[in-house]
All heavy atoms as an XYZ file, in Angstrom:
919
protein
N     -23.758     20.589     -8.543
C     -22.614     19.930     -7.709
C     -21.848     21.186     -7.128
O     -21.548     22.199     -7.795
C     -21.656     19.321     -8.716
C     -20.494     18.654     -8.097
S     -19.373     17.820     -9.173
C     -20.394     16.571     -9.802
N     -21.525     21.141     -5.812
C     -20.935     22.115     -4.994
C     -19.458     22.276     -5.497
O     -18.934     21.330     -6.122
C     -20.996     21.814     -3.594
N     -18.856     23.457     -5.312
C     -17.486     23.777     -5.659
C     -16.530     22.840     -5.166
O     -15.674     22.261     -5.867
C     -17.229     25.170     -5.341
C     -15.803     25.702     -5.760
C     -15.752     25.591     -7.287
C     -15.657     27.041     -5.219
N     -16.585     22.458     -3.860
C     -15.626     21.533     -3.233
C     -15.834     20.121     -3.777
O     -14.791     19.373     -3.938
C     -15.617     21.669     -1.776
C     -16.974     21.057     -1.124
O     -17.906     20.907     -1.944
N     -17.032     20.998      0.153
N     -17.001     19.744     -4.158
C     -17.173     18.447     -4.775
C     -16.653     18.411     -6.165
O     -16.075     17.284     -6.447
C     -18.733     18.154     -4.815
C     -19.323     17.748     -3.480
C     -20.824     17.537     -3.545
O     -21.376     17.840     -4.558
N     -21.355     16.880     -2.549
N     -16.746     19.412     -6.910
C     -16.203     19.502     -8.212
C     -14.575     19.411     -8.098
O     -14.032     18.701     -8.805
C     -16.550     20.767     -8.888
O     -15.911     20.919    -10.131
N     -14.091     20.117     -7.119
C     -12.576     20.121     -6.957
C     -12.128     18.585     -6.553
O     -10.997     18.200     -7.041
N     -12.847     17.970     -5.688
C     -12.497     16.714     -5.269
C     -12.560     15.735     -6.503
O     -11.755     14.820     -6.649
C     -13.452     16.136     -4.207
C     -13.137     14.902     -3.663
C     -11.856     14.633     -2.974
O     -11.309     15.702     -2.484
O     -11.253     13.558     -2.911
N     -13.693     15.850     -7.283
C     -13.770     14.990     -8.434
C     -12.637     15.234     -9.462
O     -12.076     14.201     -9.910
C     -15.106     15.321     -9.198
C     -15.453     14.438    -10.395
C     -15.451     13.070    -10.171
C     -16.772     14.962    -11.034
N     -12.209     16.450     -9.679
C     -11.028     16.797    -10.478
C      -9.782     16.180     -9.863
O      -8.987     15.674    -10.724
C     -10.906     18.298    -10.688
C     -11.899     18.903    -11.681
C     -11.648     20.305    -11.821
C     -12.758     20.988    -12.694
N     -12.554     22.362    -12.877
N      -9.537     16.230     -8.643
C      -8.410     15.672     -7.982
C      -8.348     14.124     -8.112
O      -7.367     13.635     -8.596
C      -8.435     15.926     -6.488
C      -7.197     15.453     -5.796
C      -7.390     15.835     -4.269
C      -6.336     15.171     -3.592
N      -6.393     15.357     -2.080
N      -9.518     13.521     -8.051
C      -9.568     12.024     -8.168
C      -9.363     11.592     -9.646
O      -8.628     10.736     -9.930
C     -10.892     11.508     -7.617
C     -11.024     11.574     -6.174
C     -12.287     11.087     -5.728
N     -12.499     11.213     -4.313
C     -12.567     10.185     -3.354
N     -12.588      8.912     -3.843
N     -12.664     10.481     -2.097
N      -9.857     12.355    -10.540
C      -9.731     12.099    -11.881
C      -8.105     12.298    -12.299
O      -7.622     11.445    -13.069
C     -10.536     13.033    -12.772
N      -7.562     13.289    -11.769
C      -6.182     13.612    -11.963
C      -5.319     12.403    -11.471
O      -4.437     11.973    -12.131
C      -5.614     14.922    -11.368
C      -4.274     15.154    -11.728
C      -3.746     15.675    -12.763
C      -3.187     14.943    -10.740
N      -2.458     15.842    -12.694
C      -2.002     15.389    -11.392
C      -3.120     14.478     -9.602
C      -0.733     15.262    -10.750
C      -1.811     14.287     -8.939
C      -0.692     14.656     -9.591
N      -5.592     11.915    -10.365
C      -4.868     10.798     -9.651
C      -4.995      9.566    -10.556
O      -4.130      8.811    -10.733
C      -5.338     10.561     -8.281
C      -4.787     11.641     -7.257
C      -5.470     11.468     -5.903
C      -3.291     11.751     -7.104
N      -6.301      9.320    -10.943
C      -6.551      8.104    -11.879
C      -5.662      8.264    -13.136
O      -5.162      7.275    -13.559
C      -8.000      8.051    -12.052
N      -5.625      9.447    -13.628
C      -4.991      9.599    -14.938
C      -3.507      9.306    -14.621
O      -2.743      8.755    -15.471
C      -5.119     11.032    -15.469
C      -4.496     11.252    -16.834
C      -4.893     12.726    -17.333
C      -4.291     12.920    -18.596
N      -4.623     14.347    -19.049
N      -2.881      9.828    -13.520
C      -1.497      9.657    -13.161
C      -1.193      8.045    -13.006
O      -0.183      7.633    -13.485
C      -1.172     10.371    -11.925
C      -1.180     11.915    -12.017
C      -0.195     12.323    -13.075
O       0.892     11.738    -13.272
N      -0.631     13.309    -13.831
N      -2.130      7.355    -12.399
C      -1.927      5.848    -12.261
C      -1.933      5.289    -13.720
O      -1.131      4.421    -13.935
C      -3.038      5.271    -11.500
C      -2.882      5.597     -9.960
C      -3.811      4.779     -9.194
N      -5.182      4.955     -9.439
C      -6.000      5.926     -8.804
N      -5.460      6.633     -7.968
N      -7.224      6.001     -9.185
N      -2.762      5.705    -14.568
C      -2.750      5.113    -15.963
C      -1.386      5.443    -16.693
O      -0.860      4.571    -17.299
C      -3.901      5.678    -16.816
C      -5.325      5.030    -16.418
C      -6.363      5.802    -17.079
C      -5.270      3.619    -16.764
N      -0.954      6.734    -16.525
C       0.330      7.098    -17.149
C       1.433      6.256    -16.592
O       2.375      5.916    -17.303
C       0.496      8.625    -16.885
C      -0.187      9.490    -17.697
C       0.220     10.942    -17.434
C      -0.531     11.931    -18.323
N      -0.134     13.374    -17.999
N       1.440      5.994    -15.273
C       2.404      5.217    -14.686
C       2.506      3.784    -15.108
O       3.464      3.025    -14.834
C       2.418      5.248    -13.214
C       2.703      6.595    -12.475
S       2.616      6.562    -10.748
C       1.525      5.351    -10.274
N       1.338      3.438    -15.699
C       1.203      1.987    -16.089
C       0.860      1.092    -14.993
O       1.256     -0.089    -14.972
N       0.307      1.689    -13.918
C      -0.103      0.822    -12.657
C      -1.010     -0.283    -12.994
O      -0.795     -1.373    -12.529
C      -0.797      1.688    -11.665
C      -1.069      1.053    -10.404
C       0.025      0.816     -9.472
C      -2.321      0.561    -10.010
C      -0.170      0.192     -8.307
C      -2.502     -0.046     -8.893
C      -1.510     -0.292     -8.022
O      -1.671     -0.910     -6.785
N      -1.939     -0.151    -13.970
C      -2.788     -1.296    -14.360
C      -2.396     -1.822    -15.725
O      -2.273     -0.967    -16.633
C      -4.286     -0.869    -14.422
C      -4.648     -0.382    -13.078
C      -4.922      0.908    -12.600
C      -5.006     -1.203    -11.867
N      -5.244      0.961    -11.416
C      -5.418     -0.312    -10.842
C      -4.999     -2.594    -11.595
C      -5.769     -0.758     -9.582
C      -5.387     -2.944    -10.362
C      -5.774     -2.110     -9.307
N      -2.176     -2.994    -15.844
C      -1.844     -3.606    -17.227
C      -3.133     -3.966    -17.872
O      -4.166     -4.292    -17.182
C      -0.963     -4.824    -16.986
C       0.529     -4.553    -16.670
C       1.292     -5.828    -16.674
O       0.799     -6.864    -16.910
O       2.443     -5.608    -16.427
N      -3.149     -3.926    -19.149
C      -4.357     -4.240    -19.840
C      -4.450     -5.722    -20.138
O      -5.550     -6.156    -20.712
C      -4.505     -3.368    -21.100
O      -3.430     -3.752    -21.947
N      -3.541     -6.492    -19.556
C      -3.646     -7.974    -19.864
C      -4.726     -8.569    -18.984
O      -4.893     -8.138    -17.832
C      -2.384     -8.643    -19.652
O      -1.857     -8.401    -18.322
C      -1.269     -8.162    -20.610
N      -5.393     -9.598    -19.331
C      -6.401    -10.245    -18.656
C      -5.952    -11.576    -18.105
O      -5.281    -12.262    -18.975
C      -7.727    -10.390    -19.394
C      -8.303     -8.931    -19.681
C      -9.625     -9.163    -20.424
C     -10.219     -7.747    -20.634
N     -11.507     -7.920    -21.208
N      -6.259    -11.934    -16.970
C      -5.881    -13.175    -16.378
C      -6.987    -14.190    -16.733
O      -7.876    -13.995    -17.557
N      -6.992    -15.300    -15.904
C      -7.992    -16.363    -16.109
C      -9.346    -15.898    -15.812
O     -10.334    -16.381    -16.497
C      -7.679    -17.593    -15.298
C      -6.345    -18.386    -15.644
C      -6.070    -19.412    -14.632
O      -6.895    -19.821    -13.941
O      -4.821    -19.892    -14.755
N      -9.464    -14.960    -14.867
C     -10.828    -14.465    -14.430
C     -11.315    -13.543    -15.458
O     -12.601    -13.132    -15.437
C     -10.690    -13.736    -13.118
O      -9.892    -12.647    -13.167
C     -10.258    -14.747    -12.040
N     -10.577    -13.016    -16.471
C     -11.013    -12.045    -17.356
C     -11.028    -10.652    -16.823
O     -11.462     -9.712    -17.484
N     -10.552    -10.390    -15.602
C     -10.543     -9.034    -14.934
C      -9.040     -8.423    -15.105
O      -8.115     -9.249    -15.357
C     -10.968     -9.231    -13.541
N      -9.015     -7.292    -15.065
C      -7.698     -6.540    -14.955
C      -6.963     -6.996    -13.724
O      -7.660     -7.005    -12.689
C      -7.869     -5.051    -14.992
C      -8.263     -4.576    -16.444
C      -9.618     -4.024    -16.471
C      -7.501     -4.491    -17.337
C      -9.990     -3.610    -17.768
C      -7.792     -4.004    -18.560
C      -9.114     -3.599    -18.729
N      -5.725     -7.193    -13.853
C      -4.810     -7.566    -12.633
C      -3.772     -6.620    -12.505
O      -3.244     -6.112    -13.533
C      -4.308     -8.912    -12.976
C      -5.220    -10.102    -13.058
C      -4.581    -11.439    -13.407
O      -3.238    -11.418    -13.413
O      -5.254    -12.363    -13.504
N      -3.477     -6.222    -11.210
C      -2.519     -5.214    -11.070
C      -1.079     -5.724    -11.393
O      -0.901     -6.898    -11.307
C      -2.534     -4.831     -9.609
C      -3.229     -6.004     -8.964
C      -4.063     -6.708    -10.068
N      -0.220     -4.781    -11.847
C       1.107     -5.170    -12.260
C       1.898     -5.458    -10.945
O       1.629     -4.965     -9.961
C       1.763     -3.954    -12.974
C       3.061     -4.347    -13.487
C       3.621     -3.312    -14.366
N       3.686     -1.924    -13.750
C       4.000     -0.900    -14.283
N       4.263     -0.804    -15.541
N       4.034      0.157    -13.587
N       2.886     -6.460    -11.166
C       3.640     -6.694     -9.848
C       4.304     -5.465     -9.534
O       4.884     -4.701    -10.117
C       4.694     -7.692    -10.354
N       4.362     -5.275     -8.037
C       5.042     -4.149     -7.488
C       6.461     -4.079     -7.767
O       7.166     -5.043     -7.696
C       4.769     -4.311     -5.960
C       3.735     -5.429     -5.883
C       3.753     -6.129     -7.030
N       6.956     -2.828     -8.038
C       8.322     -2.632     -8.357
C       9.028     -1.913     -7.243
O      10.263     -2.169     -7.000
C       8.512     -1.732     -9.615
C       7.886     -2.362    -10.849
C       8.015     -1.304    -11.931
N       7.176     -0.218    -11.709
C       7.104      0.872    -12.320
N       7.861      1.120    -13.288
N       6.132      1.837    -11.991
N       8.397     -1.037     -6.493
C       9.025     -0.247     -5.556
C       9.587     -0.985     -4.438
O      10.689     -0.591     -3.988
C       8.046      0.845     -5.202
C       8.684      1.917     -4.298
C       9.761      2.736     -5.018
C       7.612      2.843     -3.835
N       8.925     -1.940     -3.872
C       9.347     -2.566     -2.639
C      10.564     -3.345     -2.761
O      11.312     -3.574     -1.870
C       8.239     -3.598     -2.113
C       6.994     -2.887     -1.551
S       7.228     -1.661     -0.284
C       7.448     -2.831      1.144
N      10.994     -3.653     -4.097
C      12.215     -4.289     -4.315
C      13.404     -3.346     -3.991
O      14.542     -3.779     -3.537
C      12.397     -4.765     -5.635
C      11.243     -5.781     -6.054
C      11.178     -5.977     -7.563
O      11.878     -5.307     -8.436
N      10.359     -6.832     -7.953
N      13.244     -2.063     -4.058
C      14.324     -1.093     -3.930
C      14.313     -0.467     -2.479
O      15.197      0.208     -2.139
C      14.037      0.062     -4.895
C      14.114     -0.291     -6.350
O      14.876     -1.280     -6.723
N      13.438      0.367     -7.207
N      13.185     -0.727     -1.716
C      13.173     -0.264     -0.348
C      13.832     -1.217      0.584
O      13.591     -2.303      0.639
C      11.685     -0.192      0.082
C      11.543      0.300      1.401
C      11.011      0.852     -0.887
N      14.801     -0.667      1.341
C      15.540     -1.543      2.315
C      14.747     -1.820      3.608
O      15.056     -1.379      4.613
C      16.744     -0.540      2.717
C      16.297      0.862      2.517
C      15.304      0.727      1.439
N      13.674     -2.553      3.431
C      12.820     -2.960      4.575
C      12.624     -4.537      4.538
O      11.754     -4.961      3.806
C      11.541     -2.292      4.482
N      13.527     -5.287      5.093
C      13.265     -6.715      5.045
C      12.064     -7.146      5.798
O      11.649     -6.482      6.750
C      14.501     -7.221      5.726
C      15.064     -6.150      6.623
C      14.615     -4.798      5.870
N      11.498     -8.282      5.226
C      10.199     -8.658      5.858
C      10.178     -8.985      7.332
O       9.307     -8.824      7.998
C       9.736     -9.963      5.086
C       9.100     -9.639      3.821
O       8.932     -8.428      3.431
O       8.846    -10.611      3.039
N      11.477     -9.455      7.830
C      11.581     -9.755      9.245
C      11.386     -8.538     10.174
O      10.635     -8.492     11.086
C      12.841    -10.489      9.545
C      12.943    -11.918      8.963
O      11.745    -12.508      8.702
O      13.902    -12.409      8.753
N      12.033     -7.489      9.792
C      11.976     -6.153     10.546
C      10.582     -5.717     10.400
O       9.917     -5.129     11.409
N       9.955     -5.637      9.182
C       8.641     -5.262      9.013
C       7.631     -6.010      9.810
O       6.665     -5.667     10.375
C       8.178     -5.182      7.577
C       7.012     -4.339      7.189
C       7.199     -2.922      7.532
C       6.770     -4.485      5.635
N       7.902     -7.409      9.805
C       6.968     -8.331     10.471
C       7.020     -8.047     11.943
O       6.010     -8.077     12.673
C       7.419     -9.758     10.156
C       6.487    -10.773     10.841
C       5.139    -10.865     10.480
C       6.985    -11.611     11.805
C       4.350    -11.780     11.067
C       6.121    -12.577     12.398
C       4.822    -12.593     12.126
O       3.995    -13.511     12.650
N       8.248     -7.806     12.606
C       8.299     -7.419     13.901
C       7.444     -6.116     14.258
O       6.846     -6.169     15.323
C       9.758     -7.266     14.365
C      10.483     -8.585     14.455
C      11.783     -8.409     15.260
N      12.795     -7.632     14.479
C      13.589     -8.001     13.499
N      13.660     -9.368     13.269
N      14.395     -7.204     12.951
N       7.547     -5.208     13.333
C       6.734     -3.994     13.534
C       5.230     -4.217     13.537
O       4.481     -3.711     14.342
C       7.081     -2.947     12.436
C       8.450     -2.279     12.708
C       8.592     -1.284     11.623
C       9.939     -0.544     11.733
N      10.236      0.439     10.560
N       4.914     -5.135     12.584
C       3.461     -5.445     12.463
C       2.984     -6.165     13.745
O       1.950     -5.965     14.310
C       3.137     -6.298     11.179
C       1.872     -6.837     11.152
C       3.353     -5.496      9.982
N       3.851     -7.144     14.201
C       3.501     -7.933     15.517
C       3.307     -6.910     16.638
O       2.470     -7.167     17.391
C       4.552     -8.898     15.752
S       4.551    -10.360     14.541
N       4.231     -5.970     16.751
C       4.165     -4.997     17.776
C       2.934     -4.177     17.801
O       2.230     -3.901     18.777
C       5.336     -4.117     17.767
N       2.448     -3.728     16.598
C       1.207     -3.001     16.410
C       0.059     -3.875     16.824
O      -0.866     -3.400     17.582
C       1.132     -2.512     14.959
C       2.100     -1.507     14.599
C      -0.343     -1.988     14.662
C       2.227     -1.089     13.191
N       0.046     -5.093     16.338
C      -1.160     -5.985     16.548
C      -1.179     -6.536     18.021
O      -2.298     -6.864     18.434
C      -1.164     -7.152     15.552
C      -1.369     -6.767     14.102
C      -1.162     -7.999     13.232
C      -2.670     -6.106     13.884
N       0.075     -6.624     18.641
C       0.044     -7.175     19.986
C      -0.473     -6.159     21.055
O      -1.034     -6.571     22.093
C       1.526     -7.434     20.431
C       1.872     -8.805     19.890
O       1.031     -9.696     19.521
O       3.259     -8.924     19.796
N      -0.530     -4.775     20.633
C      -1.051     -3.850     21.619
C      -2.640     -4.099     21.626
O      -3.280     -4.396     20.544
C      -0.803     -2.489     21.055
C       0.655     -1.999     21.263
C       0.713     -0.562     20.875
N       1.757     -0.514     19.909
C       1.695      0.162     18.762
N       0.749      0.908     18.510
N       2.739      0.153     17.918
N      -3.231     -3.975     22.719
C      -4.606     -4.299     22.906
C      -5.400     -2.958     22.803
O      -6.307     -2.652     23.514
C      -4.845     -4.848     24.371
C      -4.296     -6.234     24.530
O      -4.252     -6.916     23.517
O      -4.011     -6.635     25.584
N      -5.044     -2.248     21.703
C      -5.836     -0.989     21.406
C      -6.196     -0.941     19.968
O      -5.422     -1.614     19.200
C      -4.951      0.111     21.838
C      -3.667      0.289     21.082
C      -2.786      1.472     21.654
O      -2.636      1.459     22.825
O      -2.334      2.220     20.805
N      -7.041     -0.083     19.636
C      -7.453      0.035     18.170
C      -6.478      0.977     17.500
O      -6.226      2.009     17.968
C      -8.881      0.628     18.129
C      -9.260      0.909     16.691
C      -9.493     -0.404     15.889
C     -10.672      1.588     16.746
N      -5.833      0.491     16.569
C      -4.858      1.310     15.866
C      -5.478      1.895     14.725
O      -5.884      1.229     13.776
C      -3.516      0.442     15.485
O      -3.009     -0.216     16.600
C      -2.526      1.313     14.745
N      -5.551      3.149     14.632
C      -6.270      3.854     13.611
C      -5.444      3.874     12.254
O      -5.920      3.693     11.174
C      -6.606      5.298     13.928
C      -7.594      5.176     15.096
C      -7.201      6.139     12.828
C      -8.008      6.595     15.682
N      -4.060      4.088     12.353
C      -3.240      4.166     11.125
C      -2.042      3.367     11.255
O      -1.013      3.872     11.416
C      -2.888      5.692     11.014
C      -2.177      5.972      9.657
O      -2.120      5.152      8.764
N      -1.624      7.104      9.442
N      -2.134      1.956     11.005
C      -1.030      1.173     11.152
C      -0.021      1.317     10.082
O       1.240      1.243     10.220
C      -1.572     -0.237     11.106
C      -2.894     -0.126     10.406
C      -3.401      1.295     10.791
N      -0.528      1.730      8.791
C       0.322      1.945      7.662
C       1.330      3.231      7.990
O       2.456      3.161      7.705
C      -0.434      2.115      6.359
C      -1.401      1.027      6.186
C       0.479      2.404      5.144
C      -0.764     -0.274      6.089
N       0.715      4.156      8.527
C       1.505      5.371      8.926
C       2.682      5.102      9.938
O       3.719      5.652      9.836
N       2.424      4.015     10.771
C       3.467      3.570     11.636
C       4.574      2.837     11.037
O       5.702      2.636     11.482
C       2.876      2.866     12.804
C       1.868      3.644     13.601
C       1.243      2.770     14.722
O       1.758      1.736     15.223
N       0.062      3.237     15.078
N       4.282      2.179      9.878
C       5.198      1.302      9.091
C       6.038      2.128      8.116
O       7.041      1.574      7.602
C       4.506      0.288      8.367
C       3.693     -0.771      9.343
C       2.963     -1.834      8.579
C       4.637     -1.535     10.274
N       5.683      3.363      7.789
C       6.363      4.079      6.795
C       7.776      4.399      7.174
O       7.989      4.908      8.293
C       5.559      5.453      6.429
C       4.317      5.103      5.723
C       6.463      6.351      5.585
C       3.412      6.334      5.602
N       8.782      4.203      6.405
C      10.101      4.601      6.543
C      10.147      6.131      6.113
O      10.176      6.394      4.908
C      11.056      3.669      5.858
C      12.479      4.011      6.055
O      12.886      5.038      6.580
O      13.416      3.243      5.565
N      10.346      7.001      7.026
C      10.146      8.394      6.695
C      11.309      8.800      5.696
O      11.130      9.698      4.730
C      10.258      9.246      7.956
C       8.968      9.202      8.796
O       7.891      8.970      8.094
O       8.999      9.114      9.983
N      12.545      8.360      5.864
C      13.663      8.681      5.076
C      13.322      8.247      3.595
O      13.592      9.084      2.669
C      14.892      8.032      5.534
C      15.596      8.620      6.850
C      16.731      8.032      7.303
O      17.436      7.467      6.397
O      17.065      8.047      8.443
N      12.873      7.130      3.359
C      12.611      6.629      2.087
C      11.454      7.381      1.436
O      11.437      7.836      0.368
C      12.233      5.099      2.070
C      11.676      4.694      0.677
C      13.421      4.320      2.420
N      10.335      7.546      2.273
C       9.147      8.260      1.790
C       9.410      9.719      1.378
O       8.920     10.145      0.341
C       8.065      8.146      2.910
C       6.724      8.711      2.504
C       5.938      7.987      1.771
C       6.288     10.028      2.946
C       4.677      8.429      1.305
C       5.083     10.545      2.609
C       4.198      9.671      1.719
O       3.038     10.189      1.294
N      10.239     10.414      2.120
C      10.476     11.805      1.807
C      11.293     11.943      0.592
O      11.250     13.010     -0.114
C      11.133     12.548      3.032
C      10.261     12.678      4.192
C       9.016     13.488      3.920
O       8.955     14.455      3.161
O       7.957     13.005      4.474
N      11.968     10.938      0.129
C      12.775     11.034     -1.021
C      12.079     10.675     -2.320
O      12.612     10.654     -3.356
N      10.833     10.378     -2.259
C       9.965      9.866     -3.387
C       9.300     11.088     -4.015
O       8.864     11.995     -3.297
C       9.045      8.714     -2.963
C       9.704      7.520     -2.405
C       8.653      6.662     -1.862
C      10.503      6.883     -3.440
N       8.975     10.953     -5.252
C       8.083     11.869     -5.896
C       6.567     11.435     -5.620
O       6.438     10.341     -5.077
C       8.357     11.971     -7.446
C       8.028     10.655     -8.194
O       7.407      9.790     -7.575
O       8.420     10.492     -9.353
N       5.678     12.365     -5.906
C       4.299     12.059     -5.474
C       3.710     10.683     -6.012
O       3.073      9.975     -5.331
C       3.469     13.167     -6.096
C       4.499     14.332     -6.102
C       5.845     13.676     -6.401
N       4.049     10.321     -7.341
C       3.514      9.025     -7.818
C       4.202      7.873     -7.080
O       3.547      6.852     -6.804
C       3.875      9.036     -9.414
N       5.511      8.024     -6.817
C       6.160      6.911     -6.168
C       5.718      6.774     -4.665
O       5.570      5.729     -4.125
C       7.719      7.149     -6.155
N       5.350      7.919     -4.119
C       4.782      7.888     -2.690
C       3.457      7.211     -2.694
O       3.277      6.335     -1.823
C       4.500      9.311     -2.182
C       5.748     10.031     -1.778
C       5.507     11.407     -1.224
C       6.779     12.053     -0.838
N       6.443     13.470     -0.250
N       2.675      7.401     -3.712
C       1.366      6.627     -3.874
C       1.592      5.100     -4.003
O       0.964      4.367     -3.262
C       0.702      7.214     -4.995
C      -0.876      7.130     -4.967
C      -1.505      7.852     -6.095
O      -0.969      7.926     -7.230
N      -2.716      8.295     -5.836
N       2.508      4.735     -4.840
C       2.846      3.366     -5.020
C       3.516      2.732     -3.732
O       3.101      1.632     -3.354
C       3.953      3.178     -6.169
C       3.424      3.118     -7.562
C       4.384      2.570     -8.570
N       5.621      3.101     -8.478
C       6.107      4.282     -9.090
N       5.225      4.901     -9.853
N       7.278      4.791     -8.902
N       4.310      3.494     -3.088
C       4.881      3.028     -1.786
C       3.858      2.758     -0.842
O       3.882      1.770     -0.223
C       5.931      4.060     -1.330
C       6.417      3.844     -0.009
C       7.524      2.785      0.171
C       6.057      4.314      1.218
C       8.207      2.481      1.325
C       6.774      4.013      2.471
C       7.798      3.155      2.394
O       8.367      2.788      3.601
N       2.896      3.570     -0.632
C       1.715      3.296      0.370
C       0.871      2.162     -0.088
O       0.551      1.353      0.764
C       0.897      4.636      0.468
C       1.639      5.870      1.026
C      -0.382      4.371      1.242
C       2.118      5.662      2.445
N       0.564      2.089     -1.347
C      -0.223      0.935     -1.810
C       0.519     -0.424     -1.488
O      -0.127     -1.435     -1.110
C      -0.552      1.042     -3.262
C      -1.466      2.086     -3.715
C      -1.691      2.309     -5.127
C      -2.860      1.783     -3.041
N       1.828     -0.358     -1.905
C       2.558     -1.578     -1.729
C       2.815     -1.894     -0.200
O       2.776     -3.131      0.193
C       3.902     -1.527     -2.478
C       3.627     -1.520     -4.006
C       4.880     -1.115     -4.726
O       6.006     -0.973     -4.194
O       4.828     -0.934     -5.927
N       2.891     -0.892      0.549
C       3.080     -1.182      2.004
C       1.850     -1.727      2.594
O       1.850     -2.544      3.502
C       3.570      0.188      2.675
C       4.040      0.154      4.107
C       5.157     -0.845      4.295
C       4.367      1.449      4.643
N       0.687     -1.218      2.135
C      -0.646     -1.708      2.663
C      -0.804     -3.080      2.306
O      -1.313     -3.943      3.057
C      -1.701     -0.787      2.229
O      -1.959     -0.882      0.893
N      -0.381     -3.435      1.043
C      -0.517     -4.961      0.571
C       0.469     -5.818      1.473
O       0.003     -6.886      1.949
C      -0.070     -5.089     -0.805
C      -1.175     -4.623     -1.813
O      -2.386     -4.460     -1.337
O      -0.874     -4.383     -3.021
N       1.666     -5.266      1.724
C       2.593     -6.020      2.599
C       1.985     -6.184      4.024
O       2.107     -7.271      4.604
C       3.895     -5.354      2.563
C       5.023     -6.165      3.205
C       5.066     -7.496      2.635
C       6.381     -7.643      1.765
N       6.542     -9.086      1.338
N       1.364     -5.092      4.568
C       0.837     -5.172      5.861
C      -0.308     -6.266      6.008
O      -0.334     -7.018      6.934
C       0.264     -3.795      6.257
C      -0.494     -3.789      7.563
C       0.160     -3.911      8.711
C      -1.885     -3.674      7.554
C      -0.462     -3.967     10.040
C      -2.605     -3.830      8.754
C      -1.860     -3.772     10.017
N      -1.149     -6.203      4.950
C      -2.231     -7.262      4.911
C      -1.651     -8.660      4.964
O      -2.159     -9.488      5.762
C      -3.056     -7.023      3.711
C      -4.236     -7.915      3.539
C      -5.016     -7.831      2.293
N      -4.098     -7.834      1.116
C      -3.610     -8.949      0.545
N      -3.753    -10.043      1.100
N      -2.822     -8.827     -0.504
N      -0.649     -8.876      4.118
C       0.018    -10.223      4.120
C       0.613    -10.519      5.477
O       0.412    -11.632      5.941
C       1.177    -10.357      2.993
C       0.597    -10.227      1.623
C       1.805    -10.043      0.635
O       2.860    -10.325      1.074
O       1.497     -9.742     -0.496
N       1.230     -9.671      6.030
C       1.881     -9.926      7.353
C       0.980     -9.991      8.499
O       1.154    -10.836      9.450
C       3.020     -8.826      7.608
C       4.140     -8.832      6.656
C       5.157     -7.648      6.966
C       4.988    -10.105      6.715
N      -0.154     -9.242      8.430
C      -1.164     -9.487      9.358
C      -1.761    -10.780      9.356
O      -2.090    -11.445     10.383
C      -2.260     -8.380      9.143
C      -3.414     -8.344     10.212
C      -4.316     -7.203      9.998
C      -5.246     -7.424      8.780
N      -6.318     -6.591      8.715
N      -2.083    -11.352      8.130
C      -2.524    -12.668      7.988
C      -1.694    -13.712      8.532
O      -1.969    -14.689      9.218
C      -2.822    -13.011      6.539
C      -4.116    -12.258      5.971
C      -4.267    -12.411      4.386
O      -3.545    -13.115      3.770
O      -5.100    -11.667      3.852
N      -0.280    -13.468      8.158
C       0.735    -14.434      8.803
C       0.761    -14.312     10.291
O       0.726    -15.450     10.955
C       2.147    -13.896      8.188
C       3.289    -14.806      8.865
C       4.539    -14.247      8.275
N       5.597    -14.691      9.146
C       6.878    -14.171      9.106
N       7.199    -13.345      8.158
N       7.797    -14.603      9.883
N       0.622    -13.205     10.844
C       0.500    -13.035     12.282
C      -0.597    -13.786     12.885
O      -0.464    -14.544     13.897
C       0.473    -11.600     12.677
C       0.217    -11.310     14.151
C       1.155    -11.202     15.037
C      -1.111    -11.020     14.618
C       0.938    -10.972     16.410
C      -1.495    -10.760     15.889
C      -0.373    -10.690     16.828
O      -0.595    -10.478     18.154
N      -1.769    -13.623     12.307
C      -3.043    -14.424     12.881
C      -2.925    -15.918     12.698
O      -3.330    -16.640     13.456
C      -4.264    -13.857     12.368
C      -4.616    -12.345     12.896
C      -4.685    -11.337     12.139
C      -4.784    -12.320     14.303
C      -5.080    -10.123     12.752
C      -5.101    -11.099     14.892
C      -5.148     -9.978     14.031
O      -5.454     -8.834     14.654
N      -2.276    -16.302     11.562
C      -2.108    -17.781     11.385
C      -1.214    -18.320     12.414
O      -1.438    -19.354     12.893
C      -1.539    -17.935      9.936
C      -2.512    -18.178      8.719
C      -1.880    -18.711      7.572
N      -0.617    -18.210      7.207
C      -0.358    -17.124      6.431
N      -1.301    -16.558      5.889
N       0.819    -16.717      6.151
N      -0.105    -17.646     12.588
C       0.830    -18.116     13.617
C       0.244    -18.064     15.082
O       0.569    -18.892     15.833
C       2.175    -17.344     13.607
C       2.926    -17.667     12.343
C       4.154    -16.814     12.264
O       4.508    -15.991     13.023
O       4.900    -16.854     11.162
N      -0.588    -17.099     15.309
C      -1.113    -16.867     16.637
C      -2.111    -17.989     16.855
O      -2.237    -18.501     18.020
C      -1.832    -15.492     16.581
C      -2.246    -14.979     18.041
C      -1.044    -14.264     18.536
C      -1.618    -13.373     19.804
N      -0.571    -12.875     20.520
N      -2.866    -18.302     15.921
C      -3.947    -19.494     16.084
C      -3.444    -20.829     15.834
O      -4.139    -21.699     16.083
C      -5.182    -19.134     15.166
O      -4.640    -19.156     13.822
C      -5.807    -17.893     15.480
N      -2.280    -20.860     15.224
C      -1.620    -22.282     14.979
C      -2.186    -22.909     13.763
O      -2.076    -24.055     13.605
N      -2.962    -22.067     12.946
C      -3.496    -22.711     11.744
C      -2.585    -22.617     10.532
O      -1.579    -22.115     10.383
C      -4.693    -21.833     11.282
């Protein structure tokens, strides 16, 4: 294994360990018998109402261009800079889940379904 691959593996293992320490995954099993993620906590504290975020998502999707990093465009820099590394990771994960939900809403409304 090359040196940089070993470093990348250690980094990923460290991040996984941090997620376990934070309690990101609960060990309770649902009906499917699979692990289910714990309900997001951070987005409750972030002052980003869905309507404002939804308008941003609509603006991103209305552009007729390929957007490489839509999550990066949605990040509230003031909130993000005030977070510790673990909270930053949670913030990005929760923001990406919210983006997915709002993108589905956008396409439902656009198609009238």
